[in-house]
The first five atom37 places (N, CA, C, CB, O) and aatype in JSON, in Angstrom:
{
  "aatype": [12, 16, 7, 18, 6, 14, 8, 3, 10, 12, 7, 2, 10, 7, 19, 10, 13, 9, 10, 19, 16, 18, 19, 10, 10, 5, 10, 6, 11, 19, 3, 19, 15, 15, 10, 16, 18, 15, 0, 10, 2, 0, 0, 7, 0, 0, 10, 9, 10, 18, 15, 10, 10, 18, 3, 13, 2, 10, 15, 0, 13, 10, 9, 6, 15, 0, 17, 10, 0, 9, 15, 10, 18, 7, 10, 0, 1, 5, 13, 13, 11, 11, 14, 15, 2, 6, 0, 3, 7, 14],
  "atom_mask": [
    [1, 1, 1, 1, 1],
    [1, 1, 1, 1, 1],
    [1, 1, 1, 0, 1],
    [1, 1, 1, 1, 1],
    [1, 1, 1, 1, 1],
    [1, 1, 1, 1, 1],
    [1, 1, 1, 1, 1],
    [1, 1, 1, 1, 1],
    [1, 1, 1, 1, 1],
    [1, 1, 1, 1, 1],
    [1, 1, 1, 0, 1],
    [1, 1, 1, 1, 1],
    [1, 1, 1, 1, 1],
    [1, 1, 1, 0, 1],
    [1, 1, 1, 1, 1],
    [1, 1, 1, 1, 1],
    [1, 1, 1, 1, 1],
    [1, 1, 1, 1, 1],
    [1, 1, 1, 1, 1],
    [1, 1, 1, 1, 1],
    [1, 1, 1, 1, 1],
    [1, 1, 1, 1, 1],
    [1, 1, 1, 1, 1],
    [1, 1, 1, 1, 1],
    [1, 1, 1, 1, 1],
    [1, 1, 1, 1, 1],
    [1, 1, 1, 1, 1],
    [1, 1, 1, 1, 1],
    [1, 1, 1, 1, 1],
    [1, 1, 1, 1, 1],
    [1, 1, 1, 1, 1],
    [1, 1, 1, 1, 1],
    [1, 1, 1, 1, 1],
    [1, 1, 1, 1, 1],
    [1, 1, 1, 1, 1],
    [1, 1, 1, 1, 1],
    [1, 1, 1, 1, 1],
    [1, 1, 1, 1, 1],
    [1, 1, 1, 1, 1],
    [1, 1, 1, 1, 1],
    [1, 1, 1, 1, 1],
    [1, 1, 1, 1, 1],
    [1, 1, 1, 1, 1],
    [1, 1, 1, 0, 1],
    [1, 1, 1, 1, 1],
    [1, 1, 1, 1, 1],
    [1, 1, 1, 1, 1],
    [1, 1, 1, 1, 1],
    [1, 1, 1, 1, 1],
    [1, 1, 1, 1, 1],
    [1, 1, 1, 1, 1],
    [1, 1, 1, 1, 1],
    [1, 1, 1, 1, 1],
    [1, 1, 1, 1, 1],
    [1, 1, 1, 1, 1],
    [1, 1, 1, 1, 1],
    [1, 1, 1, 1, 1],
    [1, 1, 1, 1, 1],
    [1, 1, 1, 1, 1],
    [1, 1, 1, 1, 1],
    [1, 1, 1, 1, 1],
    [1, 1, 1, 1, 1],
    [1, 1, 1, 1, 1],
    [1, 1, 1, 1, 1],
    [1, 1, 1, 1, 1],
    [1, 1, 1, 1, 1],
    [1, 1, 1, 1, 1],
    [1, 1, 1, 1, 1],
    [1, 1, 1, 1, 1],
    [1, 1, 1, 1, 1],
    [1, 1, 1, 1, 1],
    [1, 1, 1, 1, 1],
    [1, 1, 1, 1, 1],
    [1, 1, 1, 0, 1],
    [1, 1, 1, 1, 1],
    [1, 1, 1, 1, 1],
    [1, 1, 1, 1, 1],
    [1, 1, 1, 1, 1],
    [1, 1, 1, 1, 1],
    [1, 1, 1, 1, 1],
    [1, 1, 1, 1, 1],
    [1, 1, 1, 1, 1],
    [1, 1, 1, 1, 1],
    [1, 1, 1, 1, 1],
    [1, 1, 1, 1, 1],
    [1, 1, 1, 1, 1],
    [1, 1, 1, 1, 1],
    [1, 1, 1, 1, 1],
    [1, 1, 1, 0, 1],
    [1, 1, 1, 1, 1]
  ],
  "atom_positions": [
    [[-95.77, 83.19, 31.22], [-95.29, 82.68, 30.49], [-95.09, 83.73, 29.82], [-95.77, 81.71, 30.08], [-95.46, 84.83, 30.23]],
    [[-94.26, 83.5, 28.27], [-94.63, 85.02, 27.38], [-95.45, 84.33, 26.24], [-93.02, 86.07, 26.62], [-95.84, 83.18, 26.44]],
    [[-95.75, 84.94, 25.05], [-96.87, 84.71, 24.28], [-96.28, 82.91, 23.3], [0.0, 0.0, 0.0], [-95.19, 82.37, 23.11]],
    [[-97.88, 82.55, 22.9], [-97.61, 81.73, 21.67], [-96.96, 81.34, 20.82], [-97.93, 81.8, 21.18], [-97.55, 80.69, 19.96]],
    [[-95.84, 81.5, 20.72], [-95.43, 81.64, 19.1], [-94.86, 80.72, 18.04], [-94.56, 82.49, 19.02], [-94.73, 79.59, 18.52]],
    [[-94.5, 80.78, 16.85], [-94.9, 79.54, 15.86], [-93.94, 78.31, 16.33], [-94.6, 79.96, 14.05], [-94.33, 77.16, 16.09]],
    [[-92.45, 78.55, 17.12], [-92.34, 77.26, 17.4], [-92.81, 76.42, 18.32], [-91.46, 77.12, 17.47], [-92.62, 75.21, 18.39]],
    [[-93.52, 77.2, 19.11], [-94.61, 76.71, 20.32], [-95.38, 75.39, 19.14], [-96.07, 78.43, 21.03], [-95.29, 74.19, 18.92]],
    [[-96.05, 76.48, 18.71], [-97.41, 75.78, 17.39], [-96.45, 74.46, 16.86], [-97.9, 77.26, 15.49], [-96.85, 73.33, 17.16]],
    [[-94.98, 74.64, 15.95], [-94.83, 73.49, 15.51], [-94.16, 72.02, 16.86], [-93.82, 73.93, 14.21], [-94.52, 70.84, 16.84]],
    [[-93.43, 72.48, 17.58], [-93.88, 71.49, 19.0], [-94.45, 70.74, 19.38], [0.0, 0.0, 0.0], [-94.09, 69.61, 19.71]],
    [[-95.97, 71.43, 19.44], [-97.44, 70.89, 19.71], [-97.9, 69.94, 18.73], [-98.48, 72.0, 19.73], [-98.43, 68.92, 19.14]],
    [[-97.74, 70.17, 17.21], [-97.69, 69.86, 16.34], [-96.84, 68.13, 16.23], [-97.25, 71.04, 15.8], [-97.11, 67.0, 15.85]],
    [[-95.53, 69.01, 16.94], [-94.98, 67.31, 16.4], [-95.25, 66.37, 18.1], [0.0, 0.0, 0.0], [-94.97, 65.19, 18.29]],
    [[-95.64, 67.0, 18.76], [-96.13, 65.71, 20.06], [-97.36, 65.49, 19.33], [-96.46, 66.24, 22.06], [-97.22, 64.52, 18.58]],
    [[-98.64, 66.06, 19.24], [-99.57, 65.59, 18.29], [-99.68, 64.56, 17.27], [-99.75, 66.37, 17.77], [-100.79, 64.1, 16.99]],
    [[-98.29, 64.04, 16.52], [-97.85, 63.46, 15.36], [-97.11, 62.34, 16.58], [-96.83, 64.55, 14.09], [-97.66, 61.29, 16.23]],
    [[-96.6, 62.11, 17.25], [-96.23, 60.86, 18.11], [-97.53, 60.4, 19.0], [-94.9, 61.24, 19.17], [-97.72, 59.18, 19.06]],
    [[-98.24, 61.09, 19.55], [-99.53, 60.77, 20.23], [-100.27, 59.89, 19.19], [-100.41, 62.14, 20.66], [-100.35, 58.69, 19.43]],
    [[-100.76, 60.32, 18.18], [-101.8, 60.36, 17.1], [-101.11, 58.94, 16.95], [-101.87, 61.68, 15.71], [-101.87, 58.04, 17.3]],
    [[-99.94, 58.54, 16.56], [-99.05, 57.48, 15.96], [-99.33, 56.23, 17.14], [-97.23, 58.08, 15.79], [-99.91, 55.18, 16.86]],
    [[-98.81, 56.56, 18.44], [-98.73, 55.59, 19.55], [-100.48, 55.05, 19.69], [-98.01, 56.47, 21.11], [-100.67, 53.83, 19.74]],
    [[-101.62, 55.95, 19.75], [-102.78, 55.64, 19.56], [-103.03, 54.83, 18.61], [-103.38, 56.51, 19.45], [-103.63, 53.78, 18.83]],
    [[-102.58, 55.22, 17.32], [-103.09, 54.27, 16.29], [-102.04, 52.85, 16.46], [-103.01, 55.07, 14.62], [-102.44, 51.9, 15.79]],
    [[-101.21, 52.68, 16.98], [-100.66, 51.43, 17.27], [-101.39, 50.76, 17.97], [-99.55, 51.42, 17.79], [-101.84, 49.67, 17.59]],
    [[-101.74, 51.41, 19.45], [-102.65, 50.75, 20.23], [-103.76, 50.02, 19.52], [-103.18, 51.66, 21.08], [-103.91, 48.82, 19.74]],
    [[-104.88, 50.95, 18.35], [-106.02, 50.53, 18.48], [-105.5, 49.82, 16.48], [-107.48, 51.95, 19.04], [-106.18, 49.9, 15.46]],
    [[-103.65, 49.02, 16.74], [-103.83, 48.15, 15.69], [-104.08, 48.98, 14.56], [-104.87, 47.16, 15.93], [-103.71, 48.4, 13.55]],
    [[-104.44, 49.79, 14.39], [-104.17, 50.59, 12.47], [-103.43, 50.98, 12.03], [-104.65, 51.6, 11.91], [-103.43, 51.66, 11.01]],
    [[-102.28, 50.55, 12.9], [-100.79, 50.53, 11.56], [-99.97, 49.89, 12.81], [-99.89, 52.58, 10.67], [-100.2, 49.74, 14.01]],
    [[-98.6, 49.53, 11.71], [-98.11, 48.24, 11.91], [-96.66, 48.8, 12.23], [-98.31, 47.13, 10.59], [-96.23, 49.58, 11.38]],
    [[-95.67, 48.49, 13.52], [-94.56, 49.39, 13.73], [-93.49, 49.48, 12.49], [-93.86, 48.92, 15.02], [-92.63, 50.35, 12.32]],
    [[-93.84, 48.11, 11.52], [-92.66, 48.13, 10.57], [-93.01, 49.1, 9.37], [-92.33, 46.6, 10.0], [-92.2, 49.39, 8.49]],
    [[-94.61, 49.67, 9.45], [-95.05, 50.34, 8.3], [-94.08, 51.51, 8.3], [-96.6, 50.74, 8.31], [-93.28, 51.77, 9.19]],
    [[-94.36, 52.44, 6.71], [-93.64, 53.32, 6.46], [-94.58, 54.36, 7.16], [-93.23, 53.41, 5.01], [-94.04, 55.26, 7.81]],
    [[-95.9, 54.3, 7.08], [-96.3, 55.46, 8.1], [-96.47, 56.06, 9.8], [-97.22, 55.5, 7.8], [-96.88, 57.09, 10.34]],
    [[-95.87, 54.66, 10.24], [-95.38, 54.41, 11.65], [-93.6, 55.14, 11.84], [-95.43, 52.48, 11.88], [-93.22, 55.83, 12.79]],
    [[-93.04, 54.86, 11.02], [-91.87, 55.42, 10.85], [-91.61, 56.92, 10.68], [-91.45, 54.84, 9.92], [-90.92, 57.72, 11.32]],
    [[-92.3, 57.0, 9.73], [-92.4, 58.93, 9.09], [-93.54, 59.72, 10.08], [-93.23, 59.11, 6.97], [-93.53, 60.95, 10.13]],
    [[-94.29, 59.13, 10.66], [-95.26, 59.61, 11.51], [-94.5, 60.28, 12.79], [-96.25, 58.43, 11.89], [-94.65, 61.41, 13.25]],
    [[-93.61, 59.19, 13.23], [-92.72, 59.85, 14.01], [-91.77, 60.63, 13.9], [-92.33, 59.31, 14.47], [-91.67, 61.5, 14.77]],
    [[-90.89, 60.58, 12.96], [-89.88, 60.85, 12.2], [-90.23, 62.59, 12.49], [-89.92, 60.08, 10.53], [-89.75, 63.35, 13.32]],
    [[-91.21, 62.79, 11.46], [-91.81, 64.15, 11.64], [-91.98, 65.0, 13.17], [-93.16, 63.96, 11.07], [-91.98, 66.18, 13.53]],
    [[-92.14, 63.67, 13.79], [-93.13, 64.69, 15.08], [-91.62, 64.54, 16.08], [0.0, 0.0, 0.0], [-91.7, 65.08, 17.19]],
    [[-90.98, 64.2, 15.92], [-89.38, 64.18, 16.44], [-88.98, 65.71, 15.85], [-88.23, 62.66, 15.62], [-88.66, 66.72, 16.48]],
    [[-89.1, 65.5, 14.48], [-88.3, 66.69, 13.24], [-89.1, 67.87, 14.17], [-88.91, 66.57, 10.93], [-88.38, 68.85, 14.36]],
    [[-90.07, 67.95, 14.61], [-90.92, 69.18, 14.69], [-90.72, 69.66, 16.24], [-92.61, 68.84, 14.28], [-90.86, 70.86, 16.5]],
    [[-90.36, 68.64, 17.38], [-90.23, 69.17, 18.88], [-88.36, 69.35, 18.17], [-90.79, 67.68, 20.69], [-87.73, 70.33, 18.58]],
    [[-88.04, 68.92, 17.72], [-86.18, 69.35, 17.85], [-86.72, 70.7, 17.57], [-84.65, 68.6, 16.48], [-86.95, 71.38, 18.57]],
    [[-87.0, 71.28, 16.31], [-87.31, 72.69, 15.56], [-87.97, 73.48, 16.78], [-88.46, 72.56, 14.08], [-87.52, 74.59, 17.05]],
    [[-89.08, 72.91, 17.57], [-89.06, 73.92, 18.74], [-88.22, 74.1, 19.93], [-90.07, 73.83, 19.25], [-88.49, 74.93, 20.79]],
    [[-87.16, 73.28, 19.98], [-86.31, 73.37, 20.96], [-84.86, 73.9, 20.52], [-86.28, 72.1, 21.56], [-83.84, 73.77, 21.19]],
    [[-84.97, 74.52, 19.29], [-84.18, 75.59, 19.06], [-83.98, 76.74, 19.55], [-84.31, 75.83, 18.26], [-82.92, 77.34, 19.74]],
    [[-86.01, 77.29, 19.94], [-86.43, 78.38, 20.37], [-86.08, 78.53, 22.37], [-88.1, 78.33, 19.8], [-85.68, 79.35, 23.19]],
    [[-86.49, 77.35, 22.3], [-86.53, 77.37, 24.23], [-85.9, 75.66, 24.32], [-88.81, 77.59, 25.23], [-86.58, 74.63, 24.27]],
    [[-84.56, 75.75, 24.46], [-83.74, 74.53, 24.45], [-83.66, 74.04, 25.83], [-82.35, 74.76, 23.88], [-83.72, 74.85, 26.74]],
    [[-83.51, 72.61, 26.1], [-84.08, 71.54, 27.01], [-83.07, 70.21, 26.77], [-85.79, 71.2, 26.58], [-83.52, 69.29, 26.07]],
    [[-81.84, 70.1, 27.29], [-81.5, 69.12, 26.89], [-81.84, 67.58, 27.25], [-80.55, 69.39, 26.97], [-81.27, 66.63, 26.71]],
    [[-82.91, 67.46, 28.29], [-83.37, 66.25, 28.21], [-84.3, 65.74, 26.94], [-84.0, 66.15, 29.37], [-84.39, 64.58, 26.51]],
    [[-84.89, 66.82, 26.51], [-85.81, 66.65, 25.79], [-85.09, 67.09, 24.19], [-87.07, 67.48, 26.41], [-85.92, 66.99, 23.3]],
    [[-84.01, 67.44, 23.82], [-83.39, 67.52, 22.74], [-82.69, 65.64, 22.42], [-82.23, 68.9, 23.01], [-82.68, 65.0, 21.37]],
    [[-82.09, 65.18, 24.04], [-81.83, 63.8, 23.72], [-82.95, 62.77, 23.09], [-81.4, 63.27, 24.94], [-82.77, 61.89, 22.25]],
    [[-84.13, 63.16, 23.76], [-85.04, 61.95, 23.63], [-85.13, 62.29, 22.18], [-86.55, 61.85, 24.58], [-84.5, 61.58, 21.4]],
    [[-85.59, 62.96, 21.88], [-86.04, 63.21, 20.48], [-85.5, 62.96, 19.69], [-86.26, 64.13, 20.13], [-85.86, 62.24, 18.75]],
    [[-84.29, 63.6, 19.87], [-82.66, 62.88, 18.76], [-83.15, 61.56, 18.48], [-80.74, 62.6, 19.75], [-83.85, 61.24, 17.51]],
    [[-82.75, 60.85, 19.34], [-82.94, 59.1, 19.49], [-84.26, 58.55, 18.77], [-83.12, 58.59, 21.26], [-84.35, 57.63, 17.96]],
    [[-85.27, 59.4, 19.29], [-86.58, 59.37, 18.45], [-86.58, 59.14, 16.9], [-87.23, 60.65, 18.63], [-86.98, 58.13, 16.33]],
    [[-86.01, 60.38, 16.29], [-85.76, 60.89, 15.12], [-84.94, 59.53, 14.52], [-84.96, 62.38, 15.23], [-85.36, 58.55, 13.9]],
    [[-83.47, 59.93, 15.01], [-82.52, 58.63, 14.31], [-83.25, 57.25, 14.52], [-80.85, 58.47, 15.13], [-83.46, 56.66, 13.46]],
    [[-83.57, 56.77, 15.35], [-84.19, 55.33, 15.15], [-85.58, 55.48, 14.39], [-84.46, 54.55, 16.68], [-86.02, 54.34, 14.24]],
    [[-86.36, 56.3, 13.9], [-87.64, 56.49, 12.99], [-86.65, 56.52, 11.43], [-88.75, 58.28, 13.44], [-86.87, 55.78, 10.47]],
    [[-85.55, 57.57, 11.52], [-84.95, 57.49, 10.37], [-85.04, 56.22, 9.86], [-83.73, 57.9, 10.45], [-85.77, 55.9, 8.92]],
    [[-84.16, 55.34, 10.6], [-84.12, 54.06, 10.67], [-84.56, 53.18, 9.75], [-84.57, 53.81, 11.56], [-84.16, 52.56, 8.77]],
    [[-85.91, 53.4, 10.67], [-86.97, 52.42, 10.09], [-87.36, 53.13, 9.03], [0.0, 0.0, 0.0], [-88.15, 52.45, 8.37]],
    [[-87.12, 54.52, 8.42], [-88.09, 54.85, 6.92], [-86.69, 53.95, 6.16], [-88.45, 57.18, 6.23], [-86.87, 53.01, 5.39]],
    [[-85.44, 54.43, 6.55], [-84.77, 54.16, 5.07], [-84.59, 52.11, 5.19], [-82.7, 55.32, 4.93], [-84.12, 51.39, 4.31]],
    [[-85.15, 51.63, 6.61], [-85.38, 50.11, 6.16], [-86.12, 49.78, 5.56], [-85.57, 49.31, 6.83], [-85.91, 48.69, 5.03]],
    [[-87.93, 50.77, 5.13], [-88.67, 50.1, 4.38], [-88.33, 50.39, 3.25], [-89.85, 50.2, 4.57], [-88.77, 49.59, 2.42]],
    [[-87.31, 51.75, 2.54], [-87.14, 52.35, 1.04], [-85.93, 51.54, 1.07], [-87.0, 54.19, 0.67], [-85.37, 51.95, 0.05]],
    [[-85.07, 50.56, 1.63], [-84.37, 49.72, 0.69], [-84.53, 48.42, 1.21], [-82.93, 50.07, 0.49], [-83.55, 47.77, 1.58]],
    [[-85.99, 47.86, 1.29], [-86.71, 46.95, 1.26], [-86.45, 46.12, 0.18], [-87.82, 47.35, 1.33], [-86.96, 46.6, -0.83]],
    [[-85.87, 45.07, -0.04], [-85.88, 44.39, -1.15], [-87.56, 43.13, -1.24], [-84.21, 43.6, -1.07], [-87.93, 42.12, -0.64]],
    [[-88.09, 43.99, -2.34], [-89.34, 43.56, -2.38], [-89.36, 41.87, -2.32], [-89.99, 44.19, -3.66], [-88.44, 41.2, -2.8]],
    [[-90.78, 41.17, -1.54], [-90.49, 39.97, -1.02], [-91.53, 39.27, -2.94], [-91.31, 39.65, 1.16], [-92.38, 39.82, -3.63]],
    [[-91.04, 38.37, -3.02], [-91.87, 37.17, -4.18], [-92.69, 36.3, -3.57], [-90.89, 36.12, -5.01], [-92.27, 35.18, -3.28]],
    [[-93.65, 36.58, -3.37], [-95.13, 35.74, -2.47], [-95.25, 34.75, -3.24], [-96.79, 36.53, -2.35], [-95.82, 33.83, -2.65]],
    [[-94.9, 34.41, -4.65], [-95.08, 33.86, -4.99], [-94.8, 32.48, -4.86], [-95.02, 34.34, -5.49], [-95.47, 31.45, -4.8]],
    [[-92.89, 32.95, -4.81], [-92.28, 31.91, -4.73], [-92.39, 31.25, -3.41], [-91.11, 32.15, -5.09], [-91.32, 30.74, -3.05]],
    [[-93.33, 31.13, -2.62], [-93.43, 30.52, -1.61], [-92.14, 29.55, -1.03], [0.0, 0.0, 0.0], [-91.05, 29.65, -1.6]],
    [[-92.33, 28.45, 0.34], [-91.11, 28.17, 1.3], [-91.0, 27.01, 0.87], [-91.19, 28.27, 2.9], [-90.12, 26.27, 1.31]]
  ]
}
């Protein structure tokens, strides 16, 4: 194994982001439709993808690319969501 490089740190931070997000989900501290959930997952996947630029692995690249795309979709959904008007009852 070679020395621990900056891209290794970035990849490990990405893993930490994704794991923390999953723990928060299991503890019911974050909702799957929240901006926080999608943002942490997107950041984690992006950091892992960055690390893969230096030490490529096709399987990891595929799963992280999908993870990032899905998270970006979730973020976009949050930004373009129409505000709900709670005063307008059913």
